[in-house]
C-alpha positions in Angstrom: 191.5 125.8 97.5 194.2 124.2 95.2 195.3 126.0 92.0 193.8 123.1 90.0 190.4 123.6 91.7 190.6 127.3 91.1 191.3 126.9 87.4 188.5 124.3 87.1 186.0 126.7 88.7 187.0 129.5 86.3 186.6 127.3 83.3 183.1 126.2 84.4 182.1 129.8 85.1 183.3 131.0 81.7 181.5 128.1 79.9 178.3 128.9 81.8 178.6 132.6 80.8 179.1 131.7 77.2 176.2 129.2 77.2 173.7 131.5 78.9 174.8 134.6 77.1 174.2 133.5 73.6 170.4 133.3 73.8 170.3 136.7 75.4 172.2 138.1 72.4 170.0 136.2 69.9 166.8 137.6 71.4 167.8 141.3 70.9 165.7 143.3 68.4 162.0 143.2 67.7 160.0 140.1 68.7 159.5 138.1 65.4 155.9 137.2 66.2 155.0 140.8 67.0 156.7 142.0 63.9 154.9 139.4 61.8 151.6 140.5 63.2 152.5 144.1 62.4 153.4 143.1 58.8 150.1 141.3 58.3 148.0 143.9 59.9 149.6 146.7 57.9 149.3 144.9 54.6 146.0 143.2 55.0 147.3 140.0 53.3 145.2 137.1 54.6 146.9 134.2 52.8 148.9 133.1 49.8 152.6 133.2 48.9 154.7 135.3 51.2 158.4 136.1 50.4 160.9 137.3 53.0 164.0 138.8 51.3 167.2 138.7 53.3 165.6 136.5 55.9 168.6 136.3 58.3 168.1 133.6 60.9 164.6 132.7 59.7 162.7 133.7 62.9 160.6 136.3 61.2 160.2 134.0 58.1 158.7 131.4 60.4 156.5 133.8 62.2 155.0 135.1 58.8 153.3 131.7 58.5 150.4 132.9 60.7 148.1 130.1 59.6 147.7 127.3 57.1 146.7 129.8 54.4 150.2 131.2 54.2 153.1 129.6 52.2 156.4 131.4 53.1 159.6 131.5 51.1 162.7 133.1 52.6 165.7 134.3 50.5 169.2 135.1 51.6 172.5 135.7 49.7 174.6 134.4 52.5 175.0 130.6 52.6 175.5 130.9 56.4 172.1 132.6 56.7 170.4 129.9 54.7 171.9 127.2 56.9 170.9 129.0 60.1 167.3 129.7 58.9 166.9 126.1 57.7 168.1 124.8 61.0 165.6 127.0 62.8 162.7 125.9 60.6 163.6 122.2 60.9 163.8 122.4 64.7 160.2 123.7 64.7 158.8 121.3 62.1 158.0 124.0 59.6 159.9 122.7 56.6 157.6 122.5 53.7 155.1 125.3 54.1 158.1 127.5 55.0 161.3 127.2 53.0 164.6 129.1 52.6 166.9 129.4 49.5 169.8 131.4 48.2 169.3 134.1 45.6 171.8 136.2 43.6 170.8 139.6 45.1 169.5 140.9 41.7 166.7 138.9 40.2 164.0 137.4 42.5 163.5 133.7 41.5 159.8 134.0 40.7 157.6 134.2 37.6 155.8 137.5 37.0 152.8 138.4 39.1 153.2 135.5 41.5 153.8 136.9 45.1 151.0 138.1 47.4 153.3 139.7 50.0 157.0 140.6 49.8 158.8 141.6 53.1 162.3 143.1 53.3 163.9 144.9 56.2 166.7 146.0 53.9 164.6 148.0 51.4 167.6 148.6 49.1 168.3 144.9 48.7 165.8 144.6 45.9 165.0 147.1 43.1 161.5 148.6 42.8 161.2 147.1 39.3 161.8 143.6 40.6 159.3 144.1 43.4 156.7 145.2 40.9 157.4 142.4 38.5 156.9 139.6 41.0 154.0 141.0 42.9 150.6 139.6 41.9 147.8 142.1 41.3 146.7 143.5 44.7 149.9 142.1 46.1 151.7 144.2 48.7 155.4 145.0 49.3 156.3 145.8 52.9 159.8 147.4 52.9 161.9 149.2 55.5 163.8 152.2 54.2 165.6 154.7 56.4 164.3 152.9 59.5 160.6 153.2 58.4 158.3 150.5 57.2 156.1 151.3 54.2 153.4 149.2 52.5 152.9 149.5 48.7 150.2 147.7 46.8 150.4 146.7 43.2 147.1 147.7 41.6 145.0 145.2 39.7 144.9 145.9 36.0 141.5 147.2 34.8 141.4 144.7 31.9 141.3 141.6 34.1 137.8 140.2 34.6 136.2 137.9 37.2 134.1 134.8 36.5 131.6 135.1 39.3 128.9 132.6 38.1 128.7 129.4 36.1 128.1 131.4 32.9 130.4 134.4 33.7 127.9 136.5 35.6 124.2 136.8 36.6 123.2 137.5 33.0 124.2 134.1 31.8 126.3 135.4 28.9 129.5 133.3 29.0 131.8 136.0 27.6 134.5 137.5 29.8 135.4 141.2 29.5 139.1 140.3 29.9 141.8 141.7 27.5 144.7 139.8 29.0 143.4 136.3 28.3 144.9 134.6 25.2 146.2 131.4 23.8 148.0 129.4 26.6 151.8 129.6 26.5 152.6 127.6 29.6 151.4 126.4 33.0 151.3 129.0 35.7 150.8 126.6 38.5 149.7 123.0 39.2 147.7 121.7 42.1 146.6 118.2 43.1 145.1 115.8 43.0 146.7 114.7 39.8 143.8 112.4 38.8 140.1 112.8 38.8 138.2 109.8 40.3 136.7 108.2 37.1 136.1 109.1 33.5 132.8 107.2 33.1 131.1 108.6 36.2 130.3 112.0 37.6 132.9 114.7 37.1 135.1 115.2 40.1 134.7 119.0 39.8 131.1 120.2 39.7 131.3 124.0 40.3 133.7 126.9 39.7 133.9 130.6 40.2 136.6 133.3 40.4 136.6 136.7 42.1 139.1 139.2 43.4 142.2 137.1 42.7 140.8 133.8 44.2 139.5 130.6 42.6 136.6 128.6 44.2 135.5 125.1 43.2 133.7 122.0 44.4 135.8 118.9 44.1 135.5 115.3 45.1 138.8 114.4 46.9 137.7 110.8 47.5 140.2 108.0 46.6 141.0 107.6 42.9 141.7 103.9 43.4 138.0 103.0 43.0 134.8 105.0 42.2 133.1 102.6 44.6 134.8 104.1 47.6 133.0 107.0 49.4 133.2 110.5 48.0 134.8 113.5 49.9 133.2 116.6 48.4 134.8 119.9 49.4 134.5 123.5 48.6 138.1 124.7 48.0 139.7 128.1 47.6 143.0 128.9 46.0 144.9 132.0 45.1 144.3 132.6 41.4 147.9 133.8 40.6 150.0 131.1 42.4 147.6 128.3 43.3 148.3 128.6 47.1 145.6 126.7 49.0 143.7 129.1 51.1 141.0 126.9 52.7 138.7 123.9 52.3 135.2 123.2 53.6 133.7 119.7 53.8 130.3 119.3 52.1 128.6 116.6 54.1 126.2 115.8 51.3 126.4 116.4 47.6 125.1 114.5 44.5 126.0 110.9 44.3 129.4 110.3 42.6 127.9 107.2 41.0 126.1 109.4 38.5 126.8 108.0 35.0 128.8 109.4 32.2 130.8 112.4 33.4 128.8 115.6 33.8 126.3 115.3 36.6 123.2 117.4 37.3 123.2 120.9 35.8 122.0 122.6 39.0 125.3 121.8 40.8 127.1 124.2 38.5 124.8 127.0 39.5 125.1 126.7 43.3 128.4 128.6 43.6 128.9 132.4 43.2 131.8 134.6 44.1 131.6 138.4 44.3 134.3 140.5 45.8 135.3 139.1 49.2 132.2 136.9 49.5 131.4 133.4 48.4 127.8 132.2 48.1 127.2 128.5 48.1 125.0 125.7 49.4 127.1 123.8 51.8 125.3 120.5 51.1 122.7 119.2 48.6 119.7 120.3 50.7 121.5 123.0 52.7 120.5 126.7 52.6 122.6 129.3 50.9 125.5 130.6 53.0 127.7 133.6 52.5 131.3 132.9 53.3 134.4 135.1 53.9 136.3 134.5 50.7 139.7 134.8 52.5 139.0 132.2 55.2 135.9 130.2 54.3 134.2 131.1 57.5 130.4 131.6 57.3 129.3 135.2 57.6 125.6 134.7 57.0 123.1 131.9 56.3 119.9 132.7 54.4 117.0 131.0 56.2 114.4 129.5 54.0 116.8 129.0 51.1 117.0 125.2 51.4 117.1 123.2 48.2 118.2 126.2 46.2 118.8 125.2 42.6 120.6 128.3 41.3 122.2 131.4 42.9 122.0 134.6 40.9 
């Protein structure tokens, strides 16, 4: 073997070792998917806005989007970490529902009571006061301190009320027992669509209820270009504190959207009730009453013989 061939062989061997050695180094530590499952199981958070503080390379950040009900935001002080995490997300087509930004290491870039789950492997990176400020009621912080993970839940204030029925509750008295409500001082969140379908025909939203930090409503998502186009009625769930979309269910039949002059039949308003972690609704104009899991929209029970229900109490 000539000296030139020997040197060429050594260069190839060294390059191969470097190439194959990097993934092995990157895979050290806990598996991101397994850790994300541990986080979600330990906290019980089933959707909403998830924040990952000091997100590193973005692998755990990506894994925390365990389904379409999760919107994930990673934070890092290091510009290099932000670039690495964004490259990882982009390579997996996750940009949008998962995003990464820089923060100053002191104040979390969120409004008060906005976040459903805050995860940080470096528990000292964010102060307890900041964690409490940004967590929504019933939101959970999952922090690692001294090598141990610990979940802490922010309690829901006793003076926040639910609006479970069309007229507040089963009594039909439309007065909330809520001490925090007051004159509006700003918009907390905005969700689409921007326009209803038509101002001279049936209202695009026919039903509304709120319970346990979630909003539920029936909305026509048909094209706003023309009221003559077919309707697309859906039962929709969002987080009440940040507007994150939790789920949608198609309603194959509902009242005609050609109903004149805005309001529509009064019985549609009374076909949706939310109590605790259950939603009760008729999933069609003549459908029986169904009980749904409020977090996922999956049916838990159908009440036989309840077809053509006009009001749920």
